[in-house]
N, C-alpha and C positions, 0 to 999 in steps of 0.2 A: 526500661530504657529503649528497647526496640520500638515500642509503641510511640514514645515521645519523639524519637527521631523521625518516624514515619509522618507524624503530625507536622513536625517542623518542616520536613521536605515538601510536603503537600502545600503547606501554607506559603512557603517561600516561592515556589514555582507558580502557584495559582495567583497570588497577589501581584507578582511581577508581570505575569501574562495579562491579567485584567487591567493593570495600570497602563501597560503598553497599548492595549486595545482601546482603552478609554482616551488616551492622548491622541492616538491616530484618528479615532472617530471624531473627536472635537475639531481636529485640524481639517478634516475633510468637510465637515459641516460649515466651516467658515469659508471654504472655497466655493462650494456649489451645493445645490440641493441633492439629497441622496436619490439615487436611481437604481433600477434593477441591474443595469449593465455595470454600474460602478460597484454595486454590492457583490455581484457574482463574478465579474470579470475585471474588477479593478479599473473600470473605465478604459481597459486596454492600454493603460499608461504606466504600468508597473516597471520599475527599473530592473537592470540586469541582475543585481545581487538579490533583489526580492524574488525574482523568478527562480534563480538557482536555489535559494533557500526553500521555496515551496516544493521544488522537485526533489531536493534532498530529503525533505520531511516525508514525502510520500514513499520514499525508499528506505526510511530509517525508523520504522516502527519497532515495537518489541518483537513481532514475528520475524522481522528481518534480522535482528540481532541473534535471536535463537537459531534461525536458519543458517546464518553464516557461522556462528560459533559451533553449532552441531556438526556442520560439515568439517570445520577445522578439527574438532575433537575426533571425528570418525575417520577422515581421510587426509588430514593435514593440508598442505598447500595445493593438493588436487582441488580443494574447494575454491581456491582463488580462480581457477579456470572457469568454474560455474559463475562466480561473482563477476568475472570479467565480461561474461556474456550479458549479464544484466546491464553493465555500463555500456557495452557496445550497442544495446538496443536503443539508447538515446542517439547514438551516432547514426544509426540506420535511418532515423527520421530526418536527418539534415537535408538530403536531396529533395524532400517534399515540404520543407518548412514554409514555403510561400503558400501552399495549399492549406496548411493549418491556420494561417493567419486570417483567412477570409471567412471563417466559420465562427459560430457561437459555441459550438461543442462538437465532440466526436460524432454524435448522432445527427446533429444539424448538417454536418459535412456529408454523411451518408444520405440524408434526405435530399439534399441538393443534387447529389450524384445519381441517385436511383429512385427517388420518390418517397412520399410520406409514409407508406406502409413499412418500408425498410427502416426508416427513422424510428417509428414507434416500437417495432419489434426489437431493434437494437437497444433502444432506451430501456425497455423492460428488462432485457438480459443484463445490461450494465447495472441497473438498480438492484436487482436480486444479488448480483455478485458483490457490489459495494456494501450492501447492507450486511451480508454474511461476513465479509471481511472485517467490518466494524465489530460485529459480534465475536468474531474470532480474536481480534486484538484485545477486546475487553476481557474475554475468557483467559487469555494468556496473562494479562495484567493482574486479574483476580488471583490466578494460581500463583503468580510470583509474590504478590502481597502475602498470601496465606502461607507460602513456604517460608518466607522471612519471619513471619509471626510465630509459626510453629517451631522454628529453630530456637526461639527464646525460651529459657527455662521458666520464666515467670508467667507464661501465657499457655493456657490449656489448648487442646486441639479444637474444641468447640469455640473457644474465644477467637482462635486464629482464623477459623472459617468466617465467623461473624465480622471480625475486624476487616478481613479481606473484602467482604461484600460491601461494607460501608465505605471503605476507602475507594473502591472501584466506582461506586455510585458518585462519590464526591468528585472524582476526576472527570467523569462523564458530564455531570452537571456544570462543573467549572468550564469545561471545553465548550459546551453548548452556549454558555453565557457570553464568553468573549467572541465566539464565532457569530452569534446572532447580533452582537453589538457592532462589530467592526467589519464583517464581511471578509472578502478576500484580501483587501488592503490591510485590515487589522490582523488577519492571519499571517500575512507576509512579515509584518513587523514583529509579531509574537514569535514566529518560527525562527527568526534570526537569533533571538534570545535562547529559545529551546535547543536549537542546533548547536549553539556555542556550548551550552551545558553538556549536551550529549556527547559531542565530539571530544571535548576536553577530558571528561571523565572516562570515556571509553579508552582513549589513548593512554592516559595516566595509569589506569587500572591494568590494562594489558601489559604495559611496560613493566610495572611492578611484579606482575605474576610471571612474566617471562624471565625477569631477573632472578626470581627465586625457584625457577624450574628444577635446578640441580638438587634442591633440598628434598625433593620428593622421589622416593625410590620407584624404579620402573624403567620405562623406555628411555633411551638417551634422547637428548634434544634433537639430534639429527634425525632419528627415527620418527619422532613426533612431527617434525616439520616436513620431512620428505619420506613418507612411508612408501613401501614398495608398491608396484603395480598390482601385485597379488593382494595386498592389504586393501587397496582401493576397490578391487573387484569383489572381495569378500564383504566389505562393509556397505558398498553402494551398488556395485555392478556396472558393467559397461552400458547396459540398456538404461539404467538409472542415470548415469552420467550424460548420456545422449539426450534423454527426455528432459532432464533439468536444464541443459543448455538450450534446447529448442524452446522450452517454456520461457526462459529468461530473455532470449532474443526477440520473442514475440510480444512480450507484455506491454511495452510502452505504446505499441500500435493500438491496443484495445482498451487502454486505461483512460477513462474520461477525465480523471483527476489530472493526469499528465497533460492532456489536451487543454483543459481549462487553464492550467498554469501557463502554458506556452502562449495561448491566445491572449492572456492578460497583459503580455508585454509586446503585442504585435504592432502597436501604433507608435512605439517609442523611436525607433530608428531602423534604417535598412540593415538587413542581415542580423538584427538583434536575436532573432530566434535561433539562428545557427550558432551564435556565440553561447547562448543559454544552454543549448543542447550539449555542446562540447564541454563547457565548464561543469555542467551537471554530471556528465559521464565521469569526468575526472574526480569530482567531489565525492560522488557515491562510491566509486571504486576505492579511493584512498581511505575513506572513513569506515563505513560499515562493511564494505567488501573486503578490504585488507585487514584492518584492525579487528573487525568482527570475527574473521577467520582465525587470526592469531590469538584471540581470546580463547577460542576453543582449543587451539594447539597448546596453550599454556595449562589447560586442565587435563591434558592427555593421560597423566598418571594419577588423576583423582578418581577415587572409587565412587560408584553409584550416580554418575552424572546422567540426568535425563533432561529433555527440553524444558520441563517445568521448574527444575531446581538449579538450573545452570548459573544464574546470577547469584543466588544464595551461596552456592558452593564456591563461586569465584571469590566471595568475601571471606568465607570460612577457611579456605585453603591458603589464603595470603598471610604471610608473616606479619603484615601490617593490619590484620583484621582488628576492627575496633569500631568505636562510635563514628569516627570520621568517614571510614570506608563504607559503613552501613548507610550512613546519611547520604553519601554520594550515590550509592546504588538506588536508594529510594528516589532520588532526584532523576536518575536515568529512567526508571520505570514510569514516573509521572510525565516526564518530558516526552518520552517516546510515544506514550499513549495519546497525549494531547496533540502532538504535532501530526500524527497520522489521522486521528479522528477528525480534527478540524477540517483537513482537506477533503476527506471522504464525505463529511456532512455537507459541505458546500457543493461538491461534485454531484451528490445525490439530489440536493435542492435544485441545482441547475438542470438536472435530468428531468425532474418532476415539473418544474415551472416552465422551462423553456421548451423542452422536447415533448413532453406528454400532455401538458395542459393547454398549450397554445403553439402557434407557429412561431418560428424564429423572427419573422417579420413583425408579427404581433407583439412579441416581446420587446423588440426595439421601439415600436411605436408607443407602447404604453410604459416605457421604462421610467417615466417621471411620476407615475401614479403611486400614491401611498399604499393603495390596496395591493399592488404587486409586491411591495416589500413586506407587507403584513402576511400575504400568502406564502412568501418565501420563508419567513421566520416560522410560520406554522408548519411548513413542510420540514424544516430542520427539526422541530420538536417531534413530529410524527416519525420521521426517519430514525431519530435517536431512540425513541421508545421501541419501535419495531425491531431495530437492529439488536437491541440488548435483550429485552424481555420477550419479544416475538420469536426470535431465533431460539431462545432457551425453551420456550413453550413447545415449539415444534420438535426440538430435540428430546424434550421430556416425553412427548407422546410416542416418538419413534424408539426411544430407549437407546439411542446412539449418543456418542460423545461429540463434543465440539470438533475434535480433530478428525473424527471419522468422516465428517461432512465437508472437509476442506476441498474436496474435488468439485463441489458446487461453485466455489470461488473461481476455480480454473475453467471449468467447462462453460459456464454461462457467458463469460467474457471472451474466452478464446474462440468461441463460435463466430465472433464478429470478424476474425482475422481476414478471411477470404474477401468479403466485401470491402473492408478497409483497404487492403493491399491493392485490389483491383481499382478502387476509387482513386487511390494515390497515383497509380501507374497510368491512368487515362486522364485526358483533359476534357472529354465530352461529358455533358450532363444529359443523360437519357433515361427515362423511366424504365426500370427493369424490375422484375420480381425477385430482387436479390435477397429479400427476406427469407425466401425458400432455402437459400444457402445456409442461413443462420439456423433455421428450424431443423433442417436435415443434419447439420453438424451437431446440434443438441441431441438429436436422436442417436447419432453415432457415439457421441461422448458418453451419454448416460447409459446407453445400451452396453457399451464396453465395460463400464463400471459394474453394471448389474451382472453381466456374465462373469466378469472377473471375481466379483464377490461370491457368487453362487458356486463357482468352480474353484475358488481360492487360487486363482492364477495371478501371480504377482506381475507377470509380463503385461497383462491387460490393464491392471490397476495403475501401474507405473506409466503406461503408454496412453492412457485415456485422453490426456491433454493433447498429445501429439496427433493422435487419430482424429481428434476434433478439428485441429488446425488443417490437417490434410483434407478432411471431408469438406470443410468450409471453402478452401481454395479450389478443390476439384469441382464442386457443385457450382461455385461462382463462375468458373471458366466455362462450364457447360451452359449456364444461363446466358452468359455474355455471347457465346458463339451462336446459341439458338436464336436469340433476339436479333442478332446481326443478320442471320440467314433469313429470318422471316421478313425483315425490312427490305432486304435485297430482292426477295421474291415479289413483295408487293410493288 
């Protein structure tokens, strides 16, 4: 029964997504010839709700649900403080929205501000981070599938592992198909459907679990929702709380997927980007931020909860557990994976084709060439392969787990924070070796992880991202001051 439900959920979501992408693709072809800018940036004409759905999708993957729910399970509504910081990160971009609108990507912005070397280095860092994040999301999805299958009495452990692998592959291939077909405009249309499914199911399941909380012996509802400060310190720590907040406040500044989505609506109307950022902050906080945390709170008295089995236990612990709830959870897994992967695939393709392979001016000049679209679709295929099988091969050689390497996602992209912030704060375009700030921040970040791992110092491991940000900003300021001084002397 579990296997049949999984097949049905996968088929329903995939067929619906492909149909939406096909319709959108056909509509666009009747309006104009396909171009690189329309494929990767929606022709900069996407409407408000399309942009909000793209931004919600990038913050509402499986890893985001597990992150929010695990915080809720561990520290109750203290986790909402951390989730609020993620939402606030969208609001922090509002004062600089006009500067986002004039670029083709995050790295293109850095290139115009500081020169081509900074653009290239930043693009490589983002690409590594995005590819690993895709591999991480796929790994979480695979583990979730396998946990569901293993919980079925008629499926052996070996079969559960095999089925999980095949279902994960099907999700990736399906996402690649509709993304290569419809580009960003197709993704925006598909994500509206996927977000509706995710949000509806998450809210309904969370409410059902909270309604039956009193039936499980253990902590009272009040203790689960509002644990003491001592409990928060024991489970997360003050330093852990601080570093999580700093990471969340910084992320939208350095996420090329966020920049791509915002740029895609930059030509619609004045102040559209500001509205998109405000509504995205509200949507992300209210959905995965609040209800994701409450999902974890609802499982506070459930034994054996881990990040891998959280969704499966949410189904099993519910008094309404059965075929319908299992089917709904499979839809959540598929929809979350698809909506996060499609955005990261296109952001990676944008990074390769626009930032690494050609100048932004060249990209605009050649935007009507069929070869550019063909190259972009090949880039999508390569990125998908490297993100899934390449990451696994590297991890296999190192003997580490997917979750042990999560710091790579953080460090490689947070190293861009200093140059991005300084670029947003200034109006002048002046060639500066700002790539040095990125490189030195990488050294600080990975050096902190290495020392923390060798010495088994949790303070260093938890603070690696924060130290990366501080190093990036500090070195960026030094470079800015030094180059100003040299020009004054000359």
